N, C-alpha and C positions, 0 to 999 in steps of 0.2 A: 412551490418542489414538480421536480418532471411526472407526466401521466406514464410515461416509459420507464422502464427497470434500468436504471444505470448501473453499466456493467461495464469496469474500468479495467482497458489494460496498462500494467505499469511498466515500463521498460528505463532502462538503462541505457542514453544514447552510445554512451562510450563504449558497450557490449556489441550493441544488436546490429550496429551496420559495418561491423568488424570483418573481413573478410580470411584473416591471417591465419592460416590451417596447423601452423607450429607457432607454439609461444617459446618465452626463455624466464624459468623461474625469475622474479624480479626485471624481468623484462621493462627497458624503457618506453617509450612511446614509439620512437623511431625501429625498436626489435621490432615489436609487440603487435602495433599498429592500433588505430584507434577509428571507432565510428562515426560517423558525422550529422549534423543535421541534413545536409543534403543528399544521407544515404534514406529517408524517411521519404521517398519517390510516391508519386501516387500510386505506383503497382505495389510497393509495402504496404502504405495506408489504405489501401482500400483492402488488401487481405486480411489486413485486422479487422477492416469493416467487416468484409464478407464472414468470419465468425462470429458475430453476433455483439462484438464491441461498440459501445458507443462513446466512450471517453480514452483518450491517451494520455498517460501521466506519465511524462517526461522529467525521470529522474534525473538530479545533477545537474539543470541546464545553467542556473546564477553560477558566475567565476568562483570556485573555490583554488583551496590552496592546493599548488602539486609539486612535484620538482623538476616540471619540463621549464626548460630558459626559455623564456617567451621577450625579453630583454629589446631585443631589436625592433619590437613591435611598440615600445614603448612601454612593458607589463613588467613592474617590479619584481625581480630577482626573489624566489620563497628561502626562507631557513630551513635543509632537511631535516635537521632534529626536532623540529615541531609540524611534522608534517608524517601523516600514517600511508605507508605506502610509497610509490612511486607516480602513481596518477592522483593521489588525494583524497580524503572524505570529501563527500558531496555536501557535507554538513558543516564541514569548515569554510565559510563565505568570505569571500577577499576582497569582493566589492559586488554591494547589493545592485549596483546599477549597469553591470557588465553580465554577460554569457562568457561561457569557459570556452575559450579559445580551444584544448583539444577539440572541440567539438566542430569547430569552424576547420574549410578546406582552403579560404583565403582570410588569414589570422584577420587582418585590417578588414573585412567586409562582414567581420561577427556578426551584428547585430541584425543586418540586413538576410543571413542566411538563415539565422534562427525567425525573424521576420515571414518570412517565406515558407516553410517550415507548418507555422502555426497558418496560413493561409491555403498553404496544401491541406494539413489535416480539416479544417473549416469546409473546403469546396468539394470533399470524400466527405460530406454528412457527419462529421464528427467530432466531438470537445476537447478542448487543451485544460490540461491539469499540469502545471508546476508546483514545486517547491518553494513553499514562505519558511524562512528559518529565524524566528524570530528573536528563541533564549540565547544565545552565542553568535560568535563569530571567529573569525580564522584569528588567531594569535597575532599575525602580523597583518591585520587588515590593513587597507591602504585603497582606497577608492581614487581610481582615474576617470572614472567616466559618469562622478556623481553630479546632477545640474548645476546650472550655474548659480551660484548665490546659496546654492546648501553645504553644511558645516560636516564636517569627519565628525564620525563619532571620538568621541571621547577629546576633544580639540578644545575646549572649553572648561571640560575637566579639572577639578580641585584634588589631587590625587596627594594632599595631606589630610585629608580624610580617607578611614576608609570606606564611608558612605554619604553622601548626598544627593537628596532628592532628584536634583535635577543635573548631576552627573551620569554620566553613559556608562561608568564600569564601576566595581567594588574595586577596592584598592588593600592590600594588604602592606600598612605601611612601614616604613623605615627596613623594611628587606625587600632584593632582589629575586628575579624570579632564579631558582635552583632548579637544574633539567640532571642534575648525578643522578636519579634515579633511573633515569629515561637512557642513558649515555656508558659505552664502555668504559673503563677507567682510562684508556690511553686517547681518548676523543675529547676535544676541548671543543664544547657548542658554541659558535659564535652569533648566537642569537645573544640580546639581553633586555630586559624587563625590569625596570626601576622607577619607582616601586612595584611589586607584581601586582598582576592582577588575577582577580577570583575566576577559576578557570570552572567551563562550563557548566558540568556536571554538579553545580553546586558546592564544589572543592574550595575551602576559603582558607587554602594555606600556599605559601611559596611553592612549594617543593611537590606539585603533581606526582602522582604513579602512573605507572604504563595501561595501570588499570582505569585512570582518570579519562576524562576527554581534553588530555595535555594542551591537544592542538586547539581548541579555543578559549575565549573566554567568556565568563557572562555579562549578560547586559543586565544594565538595573532600569526596571520596572517602578523606581518608588517603594520597594519593600525592604525593610532594615531588617534583613536575616538573621543578622549576630544581636539583634535588640530586640527581643521577644516577637519576630514578625513585624514590627510596625511598618504601619502603610502611609506614604504620603501620595496623595494621588490630587492633592489641591493644592497650589495650581498645577495643570497637569503637567508631569515630568518631560523631560526633553526629549527622552529619549521615547516617546510616545507619538510627540510627532514628527517624528525624524522616520520611525517605522511605517504609518503612517503613509507617510510620501514615499516609500517601497511599494509600499500596497499599491498606491495609486499608477504608479511609474508601471506595472505589469499590467496592472487591469487597463493600461491604454494601449498595452502590445497586443491588446484581444483575447489572452488568456479566460479561460470560462471560469476555472475553480483555481483556488488555493489548497495544499494540502499542507497544513500548518503544523512543522513540526514538532514535537512536545511542546504540546498548546498548554499543557499542564503548569509547567513549570514557568510560566506569564502567568500574571493575576487575570483571573476573569474581568475585574475592573476596564481592565486593557482592550478585550472584548469587545463588550458589552460597549465599549467607545469607538474602536475603531470600525466596528463589521458596520456598522449603520451606517455609518461616516460614507465606509468604500461604495453602500449600497445605494446611497443614496445620489450616486454619480450613475453607479454600474449596477442596478438592481438584479437583473438575473444571474450574475456570478455568486459561487456557490462558498464555501467555508468548510476544510475538513478537518475534523483535530484529531492528532495521533495523540489518544489519553489511554490512560491504563489504572486509574482509578474511577470501579464502578460507583462508588458513592459521589462523584461528581459529574455523572451522564447527567443527572436531570438539570441541573443548574449550567452544564457547557451546552444544553439546548434549549434553553431558557429564551424569552425575549430579546431580543438582538444579540443574541449570540449565533452557535453554530448551524449548519445545516444538519452534518450527519456526522458520524465520530466512529474512529477504529472499537469494535467489539473482541479487541485481541482477549482480554482478562475474561471475555465470557464465554461464548462462541466456541472461539477456533480452539479456546483451552482445555473444553469441554469436547468439543469433536477430535481433538488431536488425541485426548486418551480413551474416546469412545473407541477409534480406528488401530490404535496399537493394542487395544485389549485390556489397559488398566482399569476403567470404570465400566458399570452399565451404560446401554443406551437409551434407557429411560430416565440417565441424570440430564441430558437433553430438555429434557421437557421441563424439568425444574429452573435451567439454565433461561431458558427461551419466558419464562413465568417471572423470574428476577427482573428481565427489561422491560416485558407488558410491553405498557401502551408506548413507550417510544422504540421498539424493535422496527419498526418502518424509516428508524435517522441511523441506524447501525451501521457502518460499512462492514460487510464479511469477506474474508478471507481465507484460505489456507496458509500462500506463502505469499510473502514479502522481500523487499531486501534486507532484514533483519535476523527472519526467521528459516528455520533448516527448511531445506526441499521436500515434499513430500518424496519424493524417491531416494533421498540419501539411507547412507545407512544410518543414521540419528534418528531418523521418524519411519517408514513405512518399508525404507530398502527398494519396494518397485514401484513404477508409479500407475500400474493398473490396479494396485490396494486401496489407491487414495481417492477409486470411482465413487463409492459409496457414501463415501464424507463430502465431495465435492458436488454431487446429485443434492445430498441434504442443503447446502451452504447454501445452492444456488435457488432452490427452491421454496426453501422455509418462509419466507419474505417477501413483500415488495420492495425491501429496503436495497441500495448497492450493493455490489459483491466486485469483487477485485481479483484477476488472474495474474501473476507476474511472471515475466515475459521468458517463455522456457519450459512454463510448465505444463501447456498441451503439447509441449514434444516429450514431456518424462526427465529433463533435465534432472543430475542427480548431485550438482555441487559437491562432487566429492574431489576437486583438485588441488594441489598445493601452488597457489598463484604467486605467491611472494612474503607483503604482507600479512595475508589473507592465507591460514592455514587451511589445512585439511578439518573443515568445521562443519558440511553440509550446506554451506553458504557460497552463494557466487560473489565474487568480491566486489567490492563496492570500492575498494583502495589500489588496485592494481590495472595496468593495463596488459588486457586480457581478450581472446575470444570463445565462444561458445559452440563446439562442433556441430551441436544439433542447429542452431541459430545458422552455420556459415554454409550448410549445406542445406535449410528453406531457402535461405539466400539467394546460393546456387548462381554467383555473379551479378545478382542485382534482378533475377527473371522471379525470385519470391514464389519459387513453383514446388511441386513435391516430386520433382522428379529424384532426386541425391535422399528421401527420406526412406525410411525402414519402414519394414509390413507393420509392423508394431507403432512407430512414432505415427504413424498414417492412422493408424485404429485410435490412435487417445486421440488425434486432434480432430480427428472427423467427430468422435463420443462429443468431445467438449464443444466444438461446433454446434452439434446437434442442441445439445443443451442449453448452451448461451444464446441461440439463433428460437429456438422454445422459449424462454422466458420471455425476450421482449414480444412475440407472436402473438402469444396467447395470454390477455389481458388478467384470465385466471394467475399469472404470476406476475403480471405486472401494475395491477390492479386490487385484484380479489384476497377474499377472506383465509383464513387458518381455521383448521379443526384437527387439533391433536387425536390421533386414534389409540394413543396407550392407553389412556385408562378405559377405550371399550375391549381392549385384548388383554390388560392385564392380567385378569384369570384364564387367560385363553391356553391350554397348555401345547396347542400347535404354532403360538405365536415365536413365544421365548423374548421376552422386551430386555435379555441383558445383551443380547447383538441383530437384536432389527430393529427399525423406527418407520412409522408409519404416521404417512397426517393426507389431509385433506386441502385441495386451494381450491375455488370457487370464484368466478364471479357470472352473476346472473345466470343463464342456463349453462354456462360452462363450469363442469367438473372433474378435478384430476385427483387420482391416488396416486400418491409418491411412497415407494416401499423399496428402503432400503435394509440390505443386510452384511454388519459387519464382521461376519464371520469367515475363517478362510476355506468352508469350504461352500459348495452349491445347498440351498436350503429350499424344501416343498413348506411354504409358510402360509397358513391360515387366518384369515383377517376377516373381523366381524366389521361393518359397520352398521353402528347403530339408527335405528329411525331419525334418532333427535341430528343426528348430520345433516338428514335431507331437509331437515326444517330450517334447520342454520342457514343452511343455502337458498330458504324460500323455493323447492323444488318439489313437486308433483312425486310422489310414491310410489312410480308403477311396477308392475308384478315382476318381468323380464326386466333382466339389467345385465350388461357389458360393459367390461373393461378391457378397451385395444391398448395393445401396447406403443407407444411413439419414441422411445428410443429406441428399441432393438425391434426390426420387422420379423425378425427370426421367432420372437416368442409370440405363444400362442393367445387368441381371444379368449376371453376367461367369461361363461355364461353364469349369472347369480342372481338372487331374487330374496327378499326378504329375511327367507328362514336358513336360507343354505350360503353360506360364507363363502370369500373366495378363495380358491386353492390356487398358491401363486408360486411358479420357480422361480425362483431368484440368484443370480452367481454370486459366488463368494467375491465378498469384497466388492461388488455393485449394487446395482439397484434398476429399477423401472418405473416410466411412469406411465401411469394407465390412463386416457380418457373413459369418462363414466358416460353411457348411452343408455338411454329408455327407450323401451318398446311397448 
């Protein structure tokens, strides 16, 4: 595990470098433009690093289905009826061995452009994360870039059986794919599938609906879902071998980590077989699991399994509810206790491509109302944290782009640009010249917070002490809207105080003697709390009989360095 705190900047390259200032609803790539690998210049990457990030998750790198025609480059044309949006979903992979042509300035040189972006990222002292999508692939998958001697998915399948251990797909025997639930009555689909394959979200019917992952098909890892989930893992199923080859292919491209999409939809036995195999050749590579089942957390972190897991259904869900006023802040303590000894392996975040933006009308409405939640999420553990690009500028995600309607999310299906990112880009200058005062203030707050998390060992390596118990009966604390804790490493100690209230608050915080003993610190009489996020805040003097009296802004927080005299 890293001795530094992993801080991930998730970015959709299709949107990040796009300089288009005026978008068209449902626009094509020609009308709305598209970001490229080459737009991640040294200037852009160094700007990301300087904010405090250690890793960039380049989302949507591997070639996925889209409606853009690249047949003149030898890339098979796709069927629009099985594609979501004009740009398509980054999770409907159409060729595991190719990068997305949308992201290349020279289509025929697209892999080289990706490799150079990886090299630039490394030269700027950052690590590269890409997606690995193991559960499903695009409905019309065809690999034109697979290594010589490798076999196409499904090439040796016996489609007369709904399940065979060595089939790559599940089949709906004797039934053709029926897309009638997706198409207008006057539109006849050109794509055919006979027999139909099971859809990626475990939909074992020939008639997927608009609510299914109809653009994808489910991969078979040896589990017979329609026969009491019987497992057939010996001999090793063919899909296992093919997916190991995919991972090794990208590991050889010098990527540093895989974010594994919907990892829990693939049997744990596969992961415990493939991860050590990949790490035997690439020992420093990391595996991050997207997972939503807390009961499976420990198993997915067991020997030979994942390095880190999403904690969406844990800390994210609780902090979101607290920030929105739906539950008391004291519930955060219970959530952290549930995770317990594996907190250091949880990936925490407040935004990603699946979730609504903090500043959207569906979440908090204003970006500044998310500062308390961000301070807590960043500082609560040594574990990795992630920011979704534009979050640091207050992106709202409230545009109707095309396939993606107004839902508080930034589209992953459409060709589009983000105004705040375009202005930060400033025609490749990547400076602050065109950002508003509010955007600059938020970006500065995020940068200071993230830089602090790796500068101070208390946050990257230190221990956690919850102050909620010590202040439970403190009438001047309000455990419904406040949260306080300590982080310490050797002689370094910090108090983190956040306020989820919509009004500024004066808070009295008691630090018990036991806390100093926990951090093995001498209990000197005079103590000082020095604010490190907002220099305008005052230094607070206190002792073992006088609690700290702190002024904390609405929906905000402060980090205090504790010193002794």
